[in-house]
C-alpha positions in Angstrom: -19.8 -68.7 146.3 -21.3 -70.9 144.1 -21.7 -74.6 144.4 -19.7 -76.2 141.9 -18.0 -74.7 138.4 -20.1 -72.8 136.5 -23.1 -74.2 134.8 -26.7 -73.2 133.6 -28.3 -73.0 136.8 -25.9 -70.7 137.8 -27.0 -68.4 135.1 -29.5 -65.6 136.7 -26.7 -65.0 139.2 -24.3 -64.2 136.9 -26.9 -62.0 135.0 -27.3 -59.9 138.0 -24.0 -58.9 137.9 -23.6 -58.9 133.9 -27.2 -56.6 134.0 -26.0 -54.3 136.4 -28.2 -55.4 139.2 -25.2 -55.8 141.9 -24.2 -52.7 141.0 -27.2 -50.6 141.6 -27.5 -52.5 144.8 -23.8 -51.1 145.5 -22.4 -54.1 146.0 -19.0 -55.3 143.6 -19.9 -59.1 143.8 -16.5 -61.7 143.8 -18.9 -64.8 142.0 -16.2 -67.9 142.5 -17.2 -71.2 141.2 -16.9 -73.6 143.9 -15.5 -77.1 144.9 -19.0 -78.5 146.0 -21.5 -77.8 148.2 -19.7 -78.9 151.6 -17.1 -76.4 150.9 -19.8 -73.9 150.3 -21.1 -74.0 153.6 -17.8 -74.2 155.5 -16.3 -71.2 153.6 -19.1 -69.3 154.2 -19.0 -70.4 157.5 -15.7 -69.1 158.2 -16.7 -65.6 156.4 -14.3 -66.0 153.3 -17.5 -65.6 151.5 -20.8 -63.3 152.3 -23.3 -65.8 150.4 -22.8 -69.2 149.5 -25.5 -70.9 146.7 -26.2 -74.2 147.6 -29.3 -76.9 148.4 -31.1 -76.7 151.8 -30.3 -80.2 152.6 -26.5 -79.4 152.5 -27.0 -76.3 154.4 -29.1 -78.2 157.0 -26.5 -81.1 157.4 -24.1 -78.1 158.0 -25.7 -76.7 160.3 -26.2 -79.5 162.5 -22.6 -80.4 162.3 -22.0 -76.8 164.5 -21.0 -74.7 161.3 -22.6 -71.2 161.6 -24.9 -70.9 159.0 -27.9 -70.1 158.3 -30.3 -70.5 154.9 -31.4 -66.9 154.0 -33.6 -67.9 151.0 -34.6 -70.7 148.9 -35.7 -70.5 145.6 -36.0 -74.0 144.7 -38.8 -75.3 146.8 -38.7 -78.7 145.9 -35.6 -80.8 145.3 -34.7 -81.4 141.6 -32.8 -84.7 142.4 -34.0 -87.4 139.7 -33.1 -90.9 138.6 -32.4 -90.6 135.7 -31.9 -93.5 132.4 -32.2 -93.9 128.8 -35.4 -94.0 126.9 -35.6 -97.9 125.4 -33.1 -99.2 127.5 -35.0 -98.6 130.8 -38.3 -97.8 131.5 -39.3 -96.1 135.0 -42.9 -96.8 135.6 -42.6 -96.2 139.1 -40.4 -96.2 142.1 -39.7 -100.1 142.1 -38.8 -99.7 138.2 -35.3 -99.3 139.4 -34.9 -102.4 141.4 -32.1 -105.2 139.9 -30.5 -102.3 138.0 -27.1 -100.3 138.4 -27.1 -96.8 139.5 -24.5 -94.2 139.3 -23.7 -92.6 142.2 -21.2 -89.5 142.8 -19.7 -90.6 146.2 -19.2 -87.9 149.2 -22.3 -86.0 147.7 -25.8 -85.9 148.8 -26.3 -88.5 145.8 -26.0 -90.8 148.6 -28.3 -88.7 151.3 -30.7 -88.3 148.4 -30.8 -91.9 147.3 -31.1 -93.1 151.1 -34.4 -91.1 151.7 -36.0 -92.3 148.4 -34.9 -96.0 149.0 -36.6 -95.6 152.9 -39.9 -93.8 151.4 -40.3 -96.9 148.8 -39.3 -99.5 151.1 -36.3 -100.7 148.6 -33.5 -102.7 150.1 -29.8 -101.4 149.7 -29.0 -104.5 148.0 -32.0 -104.4 145.4 -30.0 -102.0 143.5 -26.3 -101.8 142.3 -24.6 -98.7 143.4 -21.8 -97.6 141.3 -19.3 -94.5 142.0 -19.3 -92.1 139.3 -17.4 -88.4 139.2 -20.1 -85.9 138.7 -18.7 -84.7 135.6 -18.6 -87.7 134.0 -22.0 -89.3 135.0 -23.6 -88.3 131.3 -20.9 -89.6 129.4 -20.8 -92.6 131.5 -24.8 -93.3 131.5 -24.7 -93.1 127.7 -21.5 -95.6 127.0 -23.8 -97.8 129.2 -21.5 -98.4 132.1 -24.6 -98.1 134.0 -28.6 -98.0 133.7 -29.2 -95.2 135.8 -27.7 -91.9 137.1 -28.6 -89.8 140.3 -28.2 -86.1 140.0 -29.7 -82.6 139.3 -32.7 -83.4 136.8 -32.8 -80.2 134.9 -29.1 -80.8 133.3 -29.5 -84.4 133.1 -32.3 -83.9 131.0 -31.0 -81.4 129.4 -27.1 -82.8 128.5 -29.3 -86.1 127.3 -31.5 -84.2 125.0 -28.7 -82.4 123.6 -27.5 -85.6 122.3 -30.4 -86.7 121.0 -31.1 -89.1 123.6 -34.3 -89.0 125.4 -34.4 -89.4 129.0 -36.4 -91.7 131.2 -36.7 -89.8 134.7 -38.0 -90.5 138.2 -38.2 -86.9 140.0 -37.6 -88.0 143.9 -39.8 -85.2 144.8 -42.7 -87.0 143.6 -41.5 -90.2 145.6 -41.4 -89.0 149.4 -38.4 -87.2 149.3 -38.8 -83.8 151.3 -35.8 -81.9 150.4 -35.6 -78.7 149.4 -34.0 -77.3 146.4 -31.5 -74.4 145.9 -31.2 -71.1 147.9 -28.6 -69.4 149.5 -26.6 -69.5 153.2 -25.2 -66.6 154.8 -23.1 -66.6 158.0 -24.3 -65.9 161.7 -21.8 -63.6 162.3 -23.0 -61.2 159.1 -26.4 -61.8 159.8 -25.9 -60.1 162.8 -23.6 -57.4 162.0 -25.0 -56.3 158.1 -28.3 -57.9 157.4 -28.6 -54.9 154.9 -26.0 -56.3 152.6 -27.6 -60.0 152.5 -31.2 -58.3 151.3 -29.5 -56.0 148.9 -27.5 -58.8 147.5 -30.6 -61.4 147.2 -32.3 -58.3 145.8 -30.3 -58.1 142.8 -29.8 -61.7 142.5 -34.1 -61.8 142.3 -33.3 -59.3 139.4 -31.3 -61.2 137.7 -33.4 -64.4 137.9 -36.4 -62.3 136.2 -33.8 -61.2 133.2 -32.7 -64.9 132.9 -36.3 -66.0 132.8 -37.4 -63.3 130.4 -34.6 -64.3 127.6 -32.7 -67.5 129.0 -30.9 -67.6 125.4 -29.5 -64.0 125.6 -28.9 -64.7 129.5 -26.8 -67.8 128.6 -25.1 -66.1 125.3 -24.2 -63.3 127.9 -22.9 -65.7 130.9 -20.9 -67.8 128.4 -19.1 -64.8 126.7 -17.4 -64.1 130.2 -17.7 -67.2 132.6 -15.9 -70.7 131.2 -19.5 -73.3 131.2 -18.5 -76.5 129.1 -22.1 -76.4 127.4 -22.9 -74.6 124.3 -25.2 -71.9 123.9 -27.7 -74.3 122.9 -27.5 -76.5 125.7 -27.0 -73.9 128.1 -30.3 -72.3 127.3 -32.2 -76.1 127.5 -30.9 -76.8 130.6 -32.2 -72.9 132.0 -35.5 -73.6 130.7 -36.0 -76.9 132.5 -34.4 -75.5 135.8 -36.4 -72.0 135.6 -39.3 -74.0 135.6 -38.4 -75.6 139.2 -37.9 -72.6 140.7 -40.0 -69.5 142.4 -41.5 -67.2 140.0 -38.7 -64.0 140.5 -41.6 -61.8 139.7 -44.3 -63.2 142.0 -44.8 -62.1 145.6 -42.9 -64.0 148.1 -39.6 -65.1 146.0 -36.9 -66.6 148.3 -39.4 -67.2 151.1 -39.1 -70.2 153.2 -41.8 -72.3 154.8 -41.7 -73.7 158.1 -43.5 -76.7 157.3 -41.2 -77.6 154.3 -38.5 -77.2 156.6 -39.6 -79.6 159.7 -40.8 -82.1 156.9 -36.9 -81.9 155.4 -35.5 -82.3 159.1 -37.8 -84.9 160.3 -37.0 -87.1 157.3 -33.3 -86.2 157.6 -33.2 -87.0 161.4 -34.9 -90.6 160.7 -32.2 -90.9 158.3 -29.6 -90.1 160.0 -28.0 -87.1 158.3 -28.9 -84.6 161.1 -28.2 -85.3 165.1 -29.7 -83.3 167.8 -33.0 -82.3 168.2 -33.0 -78.6 167.4 -36.3 -77.1 165.8 -36.8 -76.6 162.3 -36.4 -73.1 162.7 -33.0 -72.8 164.0 -32.1 -73.8 160.2 -33.0 -70.7 158.4 -34.6 -67.2 158.5 -36.8 -65.4 156.3 -35.5 -61.9 158.2 -33.2 -60.9 154.8 -35.8 -62.3 152.2 -36.4 -58.8 149.9 
């Protein structure tokens, strides 16, 4: 299950199906668009799906609440969350550049957590920025229309979306400003890890092969994915977003693809715990496993 509607950052996974990598792994996948990463965590924990694609921070929060899942691979080691505005309207020269501005954030998502960690790391008071709620799918349109000065979300898709509209983005990547969240990867249920870890390993191997193919020809991967799966982006916008996204992930042909760092997990869990996003004192090793990385 994916973290949301079909989008460019899903193309490598869709490519794994279109190119037959799942079939060669003796897997007949059902790839479903999701209703948000929190729901992905819940449904994988209930074994409605074998694998779920979501960010490590959302997975960690779900595990801390008792959802019986574990992170089984991370292919985007650093969060892609960014604060984005339009060049000519704002100038983002550093963290304090956002003070006094209006920021669009989607309520009930990891947007709020990422922004809280950013404010804490940069000693920015909550009252220093006016937060305006905005639907996830309306962020770009509302930003361009001038409803607010800035928007927080996935940096790759926001950059690509603005460039496709002829706009030049101003960007603050939160990973550069003390936000130690990790990005996208996959979760599986504790039950499946115990009963059929081989299935997870084969699926991850097929997905890795899909990343290799997508990286080799992003434009072709987008065309093939869009021919079968409903996406709002054009072929050109999809390819542009995919290129930006692929620059943020582990090289799929390199050794160690999907492997998770204990130090990175420790930093993220400590920051989330300090911010009240995680309760309890479980060690960071409780949240993930590298045992099934291909």
